[in-house]
All heavy atoms as an XYZ file, in Angstrom:
777
protein
N       0.936     -1.201      0.036
C       0.015     -0.053     -0.015
C       0.928      1.288      0.030
O       1.899      1.342      0.743
C      -0.976     -0.099      1.263
C      -1.788      1.075      1.284
S      -2.968      0.839      2.702
C      -4.127      2.007      2.333
N       0.568      2.218     -0.913
C       1.238      3.439     -1.014
C       1.007      4.342      0.294
O      -0.082      4.478      0.650
C       0.904      4.172     -2.212
C       1.542      5.423     -2.515
C       1.082      5.977     -3.823
C       1.675      7.301     -4.054
N       1.070      8.094     -5.161
N       2.110      4.908      0.803
C       1.893      5.813      1.957
C       1.112      7.084      1.553
O       1.260      7.455      0.386
C       3.387      6.116      2.401
C       4.206      5.827      1.236
C       3.542      4.799      0.484
N       0.386      7.654      2.428
C      -0.245      8.912      2.091
C       0.707      9.978      1.606
O       1.761     10.098      2.094
C      -1.095      9.275      3.307
C      -0.457      8.561      4.356
C       0.175      7.328      3.814
N       0.157     10.891      0.819
C       0.920     12.042      0.375
C       1.179     12.892      1.589
O       0.313     12.918      2.545
C       0.157     12.961     -0.669
C      -0.061     12.137     -1.918
C       1.139     11.976     -2.850
O       2.075     12.907     -2.683
O       1.180     11.076     -3.581
N       2.342     13.663      1.721
C       2.528     14.499      2.742
C       1.485     15.488      3.168
O       1.121     15.836      4.305
C       3.832     15.315      2.374
C       4.560     14.457      1.526
C       3.489     13.659      0.683
N       0.826     16.143      2.062
C      -0.256     17.100      2.408
C      -1.534     16.464      2.927
O      -2.160     17.051      3.766
C      -0.677     17.841      1.063
C      -1.233     16.937      0.066
C      -0.545     16.415     -1.091
C      -2.553     16.646     -0.271
N      -1.428     15.732     -1.892
C      -2.703     15.842     -1.454
C      -3.809     17.046      0.388
C      -3.872     15.296     -1.880
C      -4.977     16.457     -0.055
C      -5.049     15.693     -1.232
N      -1.722     15.132      2.717
C      -2.798     14.423      3.313
C      -2.455     14.241      4.819
O      -3.384     14.435      5.684
C      -3.090     13.075      2.753
C      -4.096     12.279      3.389
C      -3.424     13.236      1.209
N      -1.225     13.891      5.107
C      -0.795     13.800      6.617
C      -0.931     15.140      7.327
O      -1.563     15.107      8.409
C       0.776     13.344      6.648
C       0.853     11.897      5.968
C       1.232     13.429      8.080
C       2.200     11.466      5.914
N      -0.597     16.188      6.647
C      -0.786     17.541      7.329
C      -2.264     17.860      7.584
O      -2.580     18.419      8.601
C      -0.248     18.721      6.357
C       1.254     18.954      6.503
C       1.686     19.874      5.559
C       1.642     19.213      7.904
N      -3.137     17.483      6.654
C      -4.614     17.703      6.849
C      -5.004     16.850      7.964
O      -5.946     17.344      8.675
C      -5.324     17.244      5.653
C      -5.285     18.236      4.308
C      -6.088     17.745      3.243
C      -5.645     19.797      4.839
N      -4.614     15.797      8.273
C      -4.766     14.942      9.414
C      -4.544     15.564     10.741
O      -5.205     15.600     11.718
C      -4.253     13.575      9.421
C      -4.926     12.683      8.502
O      -6.156     12.839      8.087
O      -4.273     11.650      8.037
N      -3.307     16.185     10.642
C      -2.732     17.129     11.758
C      -3.602     18.269     12.046
O      -3.831     18.695     13.068
C      -1.442     17.424     11.580
C      -0.316     16.316     11.445
C      -0.331     15.580     12.827
C       0.742     14.320     12.689
N       0.740     13.596     13.896
N      -4.211     18.971     11.032
C      -5.093     20.016     11.032
C      -6.298     19.581     11.806
O      -6.656     20.340     12.816
C      -5.527     20.586      9.820
C      -6.659     21.587      9.781
C      -4.357     21.301      8.960
N      -6.784     18.473     11.567
C      -8.004     17.981     12.282
C      -7.658     17.770     13.684
O      -8.617     17.957     14.624
C      -8.488     16.700     11.564
C      -9.122     16.897     10.315
C      -9.596     15.615      9.644
N      -9.890     15.805      8.234
C      -9.106     15.408      7.328
N      -7.895     14.851      7.503
N      -9.456     15.704      6.030
N      -6.599     17.394     14.090
C      -6.175     17.179     15.497
C      -6.118     18.526     16.130
O      -6.682     18.688     17.298
C      -4.828     16.450     15.586
C      -4.778     15.112     15.136
C      -3.437     14.480     15.107
O      -2.453     15.025     15.614
N      -3.353     13.180     14.400
N      -5.621     19.613     15.521
C      -5.532     20.891     16.190
C      -7.003     21.341     16.305
O      -7.369     21.941     17.446
C      -4.679     21.789     15.326
C      -3.262     21.759     15.651
O      -2.777     21.617     16.885
O      -2.467     21.613     14.600
N      -7.832     21.189     15.400
C      -9.255     21.630     15.255
C      -9.991     20.880     16.592
O     -10.885     21.521     17.292
C      -9.930     21.298     14.067
C      -9.551     22.212     12.896
C     -10.168     21.835     11.655
O     -10.471     20.601     11.406
O     -10.427     22.738     10.798
N      -9.754     19.692     16.797
C     -10.255     18.892     17.903
C      -9.946     19.627     19.186
O     -10.759     19.745     20.080
C      -9.700     17.454     17.855
C     -10.208     16.608     19.035
C     -11.466     16.030     18.947
C      -9.494     16.377     20.138
C     -11.921     15.246     20.066
C      -9.839     15.708     21.163
C     -11.063     15.154     21.126
O     -11.551     14.338     22.213
N      -8.547     19.846     19.413
C      -8.190     20.595     20.553
C      -8.867     21.928     20.755
O      -9.355     22.117     21.970
C      -6.751     20.671     20.705
C      -6.199     21.536     21.798
C      -5.953     19.374     20.616
N      -8.933     22.692     19.814
C      -9.609     23.975     19.770
C     -11.116     23.768     20.199
O     -11.624     24.462     21.035
C      -9.544     24.715     18.503
C     -10.423     26.082     18.507
C      -8.063     25.189     18.316
N     -11.862     22.833     19.586
C     -13.120     22.643     19.972
C     -13.348     22.323     21.459
O     -14.319     22.720     22.043
C     -13.732     21.510     19.025
C     -14.019     21.968     17.614
O     -14.116     23.248     17.331
O     -14.256     20.932     16.636
N     -12.531     21.519     21.845
C     -12.576     21.064     23.360
C     -12.253     22.246     24.216
O     -13.033     22.468     25.256
C     -11.530     19.880     23.738
C     -11.940     18.525     23.021
C     -13.209     18.100     23.357
C     -13.470     16.766     22.742
N     -14.807     16.235     23.103
N     -11.305     23.091     24.004
C     -10.950     24.251     24.688
C     -11.960     25.259     24.726
O     -12.193     25.972     25.743
C      -9.622     24.707     24.292
C      -8.343     23.879     24.560
C      -7.168     24.531     23.991
C      -8.215     23.636     26.066
N     -12.510     25.471     23.636
C     -13.605     26.483     23.552
C     -14.810     26.194     24.337
O     -15.561     27.019     24.731
C     -14.094     26.649     22.032
C     -13.133     27.411     21.234
C     -13.491     27.390     19.659
C     -12.825     28.764     21.609
N     -15.064     24.861     24.721
C     -16.094     24.501     25.649
C     -15.818     24.696     27.075
O     -16.734     24.562     27.857
N     -14.571     25.093     27.334
C     -14.202     25.219     28.678
C     -14.001     26.748     29.050
O     -13.304     27.433     28.306
C     -12.968     24.682     29.129
C     -12.851     23.010     28.843
C     -11.502     22.577     29.024
C     -13.927     22.422     29.723
N     -14.737     27.366     30.017
C     -14.846     28.722     30.263
C     -13.276     29.243     30.624
O     -13.022     30.459     30.441
C     -15.799     29.055     31.372
N     -12.564     28.496     31.265
C     -11.311     28.870     31.691
C     -10.009     28.567     30.814
O      -8.899     28.601     31.297
C     -11.008     28.372     33.248
C     -10.954     26.756     33.221
O     -11.465     26.216     32.280
O     -10.476     26.308     34.282
N     -10.303     28.193     29.630
C      -9.288     27.883     28.716
C      -8.353     29.096     28.366
O      -8.956     30.191     27.992
C      -9.891     27.443     27.332
O     -10.414     26.128     27.691
N      -7.134     28.949     28.340
C      -6.156     30.128     28.113
C      -6.317     30.473     26.662
O      -6.200     29.667     25.829
C      -4.877     29.650     28.532
C      -5.036     28.546     29.364
C      -6.335     27.843     28.894
N      -6.500     31.892     26.417
C      -6.509     32.323     25.036
C      -5.208     32.025     24.233
O      -5.349     31.672     23.083
C      -6.602     33.898     24.917
C      -7.914     34.279     25.513
O      -8.951     33.506     25.535
O      -8.252     35.470     25.763
N      -4.078     32.008     24.952
C      -2.720     31.704     24.310
C      -2.793     30.280     23.812
O      -2.142     30.039     22.763
C      -1.542     31.866     25.219
C      -1.333     33.243     25.553
C      -2.266     33.787     26.827
O      -2.988     32.964     27.362
O      -2.243     35.064     27.004
N      -3.236     29.287     24.546
C      -3.385     27.886     24.108
C      -4.306     27.636     22.900
O      -3.959     27.104     21.929
C      -3.760     26.924     25.292
C      -3.941     25.484     24.757
C      -2.807     27.109     26.469
N      -5.403     28.408     23.069
C      -6.448     28.312     21.846
C      -5.840     28.944     20.610
O      -5.750     28.377     19.436
C      -7.717     28.924     22.200
C      -8.342     28.153     23.271
C      -8.689     29.079     21.019
C      -9.563     28.834     23.891
N      -5.043     30.133     20.778
C      -4.516     30.775     19.709
C      -3.424     29.998     19.108
O      -3.147     29.910     17.780
N      -2.621     29.315     19.906
C      -1.524     28.471     19.441
C      -2.076     27.356     18.516
O      -1.604     26.970     17.357
C      -0.734     27.711     20.629
C       0.299     26.840     20.146
C       1.467     27.204     19.581
C       0.062     25.480     20.230
C       2.383     26.323     19.053
C       0.912     24.455     19.831
C       2.237     24.934     19.189
N      -3.183     26.670     18.875
C      -3.694     25.525     18.094
C      -4.372     26.069     16.949
O      -4.295     25.341     15.870
C      -4.659     24.722     18.946
C      -3.801     23.769     19.989
N      -3.092     22.610     19.435
C      -3.483     23.846     21.229
C      -2.536     22.170     20.619
N      -2.786     22.825     21.511
N      -4.947     27.286     16.872
C      -5.541     27.788     15.737
C      -4.498     28.204     14.787
O      -4.517     28.008     13.564
C      -6.388     29.097     16.131
C      -7.600     28.902     16.743
C      -8.248     30.196     17.223
C      -8.650     28.219     15.837
N      -3.306     28.817     15.372
C      -2.237     29.145     14.310
C      -1.704     27.885     13.821
O      -1.334     27.829     12.601
C      -1.218     29.830     15.121
C       0.000     30.506     14.260
C       1.008     29.349     13.864
O       1.291     28.420     14.439
N       1.619     29.675     12.648
N      -1.547     26.819     14.598
C      -0.946     25.482     13.963
C      -1.788     24.979     13.003
O      -1.310     24.500     11.853
C      -0.712     24.585     15.082
C       0.398     24.909     16.100
C       1.790     24.720     15.397
O       2.300     23.703     15.036
N       2.469     25.868     15.047
N      -3.154     24.958     13.220
C      -4.073     24.471     12.157
C      -4.014     25.296     10.933
O      -3.862     24.684      9.815
C      -5.462     24.466     12.766
N      -3.975     26.533     10.987
C      -3.875     27.467      9.683
C      -2.520     27.254      9.144
O      -2.413     27.126      7.819
C      -3.980     28.846     10.249
N      -1.404     27.133      9.871
C      -0.138     26.895      9.264
C      -0.044     25.542      8.564
O       0.452     25.453      7.343
C       0.905     26.943     10.341
C       2.424     26.607      9.813
C       3.339     26.682     11.009
O       3.257     27.298     11.982
O       4.392     25.968     10.716
N      -0.534     24.583      9.096
C      -0.473     23.174      8.475
C      -1.579     23.145      7.260
O      -1.105     22.549      6.236
C      -1.015     22.113      9.409
C       0.116     21.821     10.560
C      -0.521     21.032     11.683
C       0.546     21.044     12.821
N      -0.025     20.706     14.121
N      -2.564     23.862      7.328
C      -3.543     23.896      6.274
C      -2.834     24.632      5.016
O      -2.812     24.160      3.986
C      -4.846     24.527      6.535
C      -5.863     24.683      5.581
C      -6.236     23.257      5.142
C      -7.180     25.415      6.081
N      -2.167     25.761      5.304
C      -1.433     26.542      4.221
C      -0.406     25.598      3.614
O      -0.170     25.550      2.474
C      -0.917     27.924      4.679
C      -1.987     28.753      5.127
C      -1.405     30.013      5.866
C      -2.850     29.224      3.911
N       0.501     24.927      4.486
C       1.422     24.172      3.952
C       0.961     22.931      3.259
O       1.597     22.536      2.181
C       2.408     23.591      5.145
C       3.191     24.783      5.619
C       4.124     24.379      6.887
C       4.879     25.530      7.292
N       5.777     25.219      8.496
N      -0.146     22.343      3.618
C      -0.777     21.207      2.856
C      -1.188     21.793      1.493
O      -0.943     21.094      0.414
C      -1.999     20.714      3.568
N      -1.678     23.022      1.360
C      -2.126     23.505      0.107
C      -0.899     23.839     -0.778
O      -0.935     23.493     -1.954
C      -2.838     24.856      0.362
N       0.215     24.206     -0.186
C       1.359     24.542     -0.922
C       1.937     23.122     -1.475
O       2.386     23.074     -2.648
C       2.469     25.248     -0.022
C       2.186     26.733      0.192
C       3.030     27.179      1.295
C       2.397     27.522     -1.042
N       1.929     22.187     -0.654
C       2.555     20.942     -1.158
C       1.677     20.320     -2.216
O       2.114     19.940     -3.172
C       2.537     19.891      0.109
C       3.565     20.047      1.127
C       3.312     19.223      2.324
C       4.904     19.827      0.417
N       0.313     20.492     -2.069
C      -0.670     19.929     -3.081
C      -0.452     20.703     -4.385
O      -0.628     20.062     -5.496
C      -2.036     20.004     -2.588
N      -0.057     21.948     -4.251
C       0.096     22.776     -5.544
C       1.470     22.741     -6.086
O       1.794     23.250     -7.122
C      -0.062     24.235     -5.213
C      -1.639     24.654     -4.888
C      -1.690     26.063     -4.214
C      -2.429     24.431     -6.079
N       2.327     21.915     -5.392
C       3.744     21.748     -5.907
C       4.627     23.048     -5.679
O       5.493     23.302     -6.393
N       4.340     23.925     -4.691
C       5.020     25.072     -4.385
C       5.800     24.866     -3.076
O       5.451     24.448     -2.009
C       4.055     26.299     -4.111
C       3.227     26.448     -5.314
C       4.839     27.529     -3.656
C       1.965     27.446     -4.986
N       7.237     25.059     -3.347
C       8.202     24.890     -2.162
C       8.036     26.094     -1.239
O       7.869     27.139     -1.648
C       9.457     24.763     -2.771
C       9.641     23.470     -3.713
C      11.127     23.449     -4.226
N      11.858     23.062     -3.109
C      12.904     22.239     -3.122
N      13.292     21.722     -4.226
N      13.613     21.874     -2.136
N       8.352     25.819      0.021
C       8.338     26.664      1.073
C       9.434     26.629      1.996
O       9.885     25.334      2.114
C       7.004     26.864      1.724
C       6.608     25.652      2.471
C       6.970     25.256      3.706
C       5.844     24.691      1.696
C       6.509     24.062      4.185
C       5.434     23.526      2.325
C       5.771     23.280      3.625
O       5.395     22.079      4.171
N      10.051     27.589      2.598
C      11.026     27.351      3.619
C      10.296     27.155      4.988
O       9.201     27.288      5.220
C      11.963     28.570      3.770
C      11.260     29.845      4.275
C      12.292     30.940      4.372
N      11.699     32.048      5.150
C      11.848     32.302      6.394
N      12.510     31.514      7.155
N      11.250     33.353      6.955
N      11.073     26.643      5.986
C      10.661     26.416      7.357
C      10.241     27.806      7.922
O      11.127     28.606      8.055
C      11.652     25.726      8.147
C      11.182     25.533      9.583
C      10.320     24.390      9.940
C      11.360     26.457     10.634
C       9.940     24.272     11.255
C      11.068     26.360     11.899
C      10.288     25.289     12.188
N       8.915     27.968      8.178
C       8.541     29.208      8.876
C       7.239     28.955      9.474
O       6.479     28.061      9.155
C       8.322     30.347      7.765
O       7.980     31.642      8.412
C       7.332     29.983      6.787
N       6.872     29.801     10.523
C       5.651     29.833     11.083
C       4.816     31.093     10.707
O       3.665     31.247     11.170
C       5.784     29.953     12.611
C       6.448     28.713     13.278
N       5.799     27.420     13.231
C       7.575     28.596     13.906
C       6.625     26.523     13.809
N       7.698     27.275     14.156
N       5.415     31.853      9.808
C       4.810     33.166      9.420
C       3.636     32.775      8.314
O       4.041     32.527      7.196
C       5.883     34.065      8.778
C       5.437     35.395      8.377
O       4.210     35.583      7.771
N       6.175     36.387      8.794
N       2.466     33.006      8.724
C       1.247     32.765      8.052
C       1.244     33.714      6.838
O       0.843     33.379      5.669
C       0.077     32.764      8.711
C       0.008     31.787      9.933
C      -1.434     31.976     10.720
C       0.063     30.409      9.491
N       1.563     34.944      6.945
C       1.584     35.822      5.861
C       2.492     35.353      4.733
O       2.198     35.632      3.510
N       3.661     35.027      5.084
C       4.679     34.482      4.068
C       4.017     33.309      3.301
O       4.133     33.212      2.166
C       5.928     34.039      4.883
C       6.948     33.582      3.916
C       8.362     33.174      4.482
O       8.649     33.844      5.456
O       8.977     32.281      3.963
N       3.424     32.378      3.988
C       2.800     31.180      3.400
C       1.637     31.562      2.518
O       1.407     31.164      1.237
C       2.332     30.205      4.489
C       3.399     29.573      5.258
C       2.802     28.832      6.480
C       4.416     28.758      4.465
N       0.750     32.487      2.915
C      -0.216     33.134      2.151
C       0.323     33.731      0.873
O      -0.213     33.585     -0.291
C      -1.147     34.074      2.987
C      -1.883     33.238      3.994
C      -2.082     34.896      1.948
C      -2.488     34.245      5.029
N       1.367     34.523      1.037
C       2.043     35.164     -0.201
C       2.450     34.073     -1.247
O       2.308     34.264     -2.396
C       3.142     35.975      0.389
C       3.980     36.573     -0.852
N       3.459     37.647     -1.541
C       5.105     36.349     -1.380
C       4.302     37.928     -2.495
N       5.393     37.167     -2.307
N       3.062     33.088     -0.721
C       3.546     31.960     -1.613
C       2.315     31.391     -2.409
O       2.425     31.113     -3.627
C       4.277     30.918     -0.901
C       5.644     31.249     -0.383
C       6.094     30.122      0.419
C       6.544     31.497     -1.678
N       1.153     31.186     -1.799
C       0.128     30.642     -2.425
C      -0.445     31.571     -3.456
O      -0.748     31.331     -4.568
C      -1.072     30.189     -1.447
C      -0.600     28.988     -0.613
C      -2.286     29.886     -2.072
C      -1.488     28.662      0.506
N      -0.511     32.795     -3.080
C      -1.097     33.922     -3.901
C      -0.108     34.132     -5.160
O      -0.623     34.296     -6.365
C      -1.124     35.198     -3.283
N       1.167     34.004     -4.951
C       2.136     34.224     -5.969
C       1.994     33.111     -6.997
O       2.266     33.261     -8.279
C       3.594     34.162     -5.435
C       4.658     34.461     -6.269
C       5.993     34.620     -5.408
C       7.039     33.986     -6.113
N       8.244     34.072     -5.282
N       1.563     31.887     -6.550
C       1.317     30.804     -7.491
C      -0.084     30.929     -8.230
O      -0.583     29.988     -8.724
N      -0.683     32.148     -8.146
C      -1.902     32.495     -8.674
C      -3.080     31.686     -8.011
O      -4.005     31.176     -8.770
C      -1.813     32.185    -10.215
C      -0.773     33.070    -10.869
C      -0.792     32.999    -12.291
N       0.352     33.646    -12.858
C       0.435     35.045    -13.273
N      -0.658     35.689    -13.208
N       1.452     35.397    -13.833
N      -2.971     31.424     -6.747
C      -4.098     30.708     -6.080
C      -4.432     31.530     -4.820
O      -4.164     31.128     -3.740
C      -3.560     29.285     -5.691
C      -3.107     28.403     -6.787
O      -4.034     27.994     -7.455
N      -1.911     28.219     -7.125
N      -5.002     32.704     -5.072
C      -5.329     33.550     -3.844
C      -6.348     32.847     -2.949
O      -7.186     32.131     -3.343
C      -5.917     34.816     -4.522
C      -6.481     34.408     -5.798
C      -5.461     33.193     -6.317
N      -6.135     33.207     -1.767
C      -7.020     32.607     -0.743
C      -8.333     33.434     -0.682
O      -8.193     34.642     -0.935
C      -6.390     32.649      0.751
C      -5.239     31.763      1.004
C      -4.741     31.937      2.433
C      -5.666     30.294      0.891
N      -9.356     32.882     -0.218
C     -10.724     33.663     -0.120
C     -10.348     34.792      0.841
O      -9.661     34.679      1.978
C     -11.606     32.626      0.459
C     -11.163     31.200      0.087
C      -9.645     31.408      0.039
N     -11.041     35.955      0.617
C     -10.802     37.188      1.517
C     -11.216     36.754      2.986
O     -10.618     37.419      3.929
C     -11.738     38.239      1.089
C     -11.218     38.871     -0.182
C     -12.004     40.275     -0.376
N     -11.481     40.927     -1.601
C     -10.534     41.878     -1.541
N     -10.009     42.192     -0.407
N     -10.188     42.429     -2.616
N     -12.090     35.871      3.168
C     -12.554     35.383      4.538
C     -11.392     34.986      5.328
O     -11.461     34.931      6.580
C     -13.585     34.414      4.522
C     -14.933     34.756      4.029
C     -14.893     34.627      2.257
O     -14.048     33.996      1.927
O     -15.792     35.314      1.767
N     -10.249     34.469      4.745
C      -9.107     33.979      5.528
C      -8.004     35.045      5.732
O      -6.993     34.770      6.327
C      -8.561     32.684      4.723
C      -9.555     31.566      4.611
C      -8.807     30.431      3.855
C      -9.994     31.048      5.900
N      -8.219     36.207      5.225
C      -7.154     37.231      5.399
C      -6.784     37.433      6.925
O      -5.630     37.594      7.237
C      -7.707     38.672      4.896
C      -7.527     38.706      3.393
O      -6.871     37.893      2.755
O      -8.176     39.697      2.821
N      -7.718     37.290      7.751
C      -7.337     37.518      9.193
C      -6.509     36.525      9.859
O      -6.042     36.686     10.928
N      -6.284     35.364      9.192
C      -5.504     34.301      9.882
C      -3.990     34.754     10.079
O      -3.348     34.187     10.848
C      -5.516     32.869      9.131
C      -4.980     33.015      7.734
C      -6.967     32.459      9.035
C      -4.914     31.665      7.069
N      -3.593     35.733      9.208
C      -2.232     36.280      9.390
C      -2.049     36.721     10.895
O      -0.905     36.701     11.322
C      -2.004     37.505      8.524
C      -2.095     37.250      7.059
C      -2.103     38.614      6.358
N      -2.783     38.402      4.986
C      -1.966     38.323      3.910
N      -0.675     38.371      3.965
N      -2.472     38.058      2.733
N      -3.133     37.213     11.537
C      -2.954     37.700     12.827
C      -2.621     36.626     13.919
O      -2.264     36.883     15.032
C      -4.187     38.485     13.220
C      -4.409     39.612     12.420
C      -5.712     40.339     12.578
O      -6.428     40.077     13.647
O      -6.259     40.969     11.732
N      -2.805     35.370     13.504
C      -2.453     34.267     14.469
C      -0.903     34.039     14.568
O      -0.569     33.260     15.420
C      -3.155     33.031     13.962
C      -4.725     33.050     13.913
C      -5.331     31.801     13.295
C      -5.171     33.116     15.417
N      -0.063     34.459     13.641
C       1.277     34.198     13.686
C       1.992     34.451     14.948
O       2.793     33.437     15.475
C       2.035     34.974     12.583
O       1.529     34.579     11.357
C       3.590     34.870     12.676
N       1.836     35.393     15.733
C       2.401     35.577     16.989
C       2.146     34.434     17.961
O       2.986     34.129     18.933
C       1.851     36.916     17.530
C       1.478     37.644     16.356
C       1.013     36.487     15.500
N       1.081     33.700     17.831
C       0.838     32.655     18.846
C       1.614     31.391     18.647
O       1.869     30.607     19.524
C      -0.648     32.104     18.523
C      -1.708     33.140     19.112
C      -2.241     33.995     18.345
C      -1.959     33.106     20.453
C      -3.247     34.871     18.876
C      -2.925     33.970     21.065
C      -3.665     34.858     20.113
O      -4.563     35.656     20.735
N       2.428     31.405     17.412
C       3.428     30.347     17.231
C       4.745     30.719     17.625
O       5.581     29.888     17.893
C       3.387     29.923     15.798
N       4.999     32.012     17.638
C       6.429     32.508     17.868
C       6.490     33.204     19.178
O       7.323     32.986     20.021
C       6.834     33.324     16.789
O       5.864     34.396     16.501
C       6.827     32.525     15.478
N       5.766     34.212     19.318
C       5.896     35.196     20.556
C       5.335     34.699     21.845
O       5.792     34.951     22.885
C       5.402     36.644     20.163
C       6.147     37.217     18.938
C       5.372     38.440     18.531
O       4.626     39.090     19.375
O       5.632     38.711     17.374
N       4.188     34.071     21.750
C       3.381     33.673     22.989
C       3.496     32.279     23.220
O       2.687     31.705     23.968
C       1.980     34.051     22.750
C       1.801     35.531     22.647
C       2.615     36.503     23.174
C       0.801     36.281     21.864
N       2.272     37.827     22.799
C       1.055     37.708     22.004
C      -0.277     35.797     21.089
C       0.384     38.574     21.373
C      -0.967     36.889     20.514
C      -0.721     38.261     20.689
N       4.426     31.569     22.807
C       4.693     30.146     23.123
C       5.187     29.906     24.464
O       6.153     30.483     25.041
C       5.665     29.566     22.132
C       5.156     28.349     21.381
C       6.218     28.044     20.547
N       5.925     27.135     19.520
C       6.739     26.637     18.773
N       8.087     26.799     18.945
N       6.517     25.828     17.703
């Protein structure tokens, strides 16, 4: 059996981060930083999965703006509804 494509593996990891966020949002005392971290991680993995599926190379980074730029540069702009995900970048780097 052929192993799954790397982008498929990343999508599975996105689902894991979404699971954690769903659980934490149900708890009144969940720290914003922890929720933000898992939201950032899900967004980062989703963007990297898209880049892999499109055959676009990227460097190691947690910068969501950079990943979004690479996707758009490949003539695959993200929907405007996702513009706000750039603001999640500090949760992976500054607030860890």
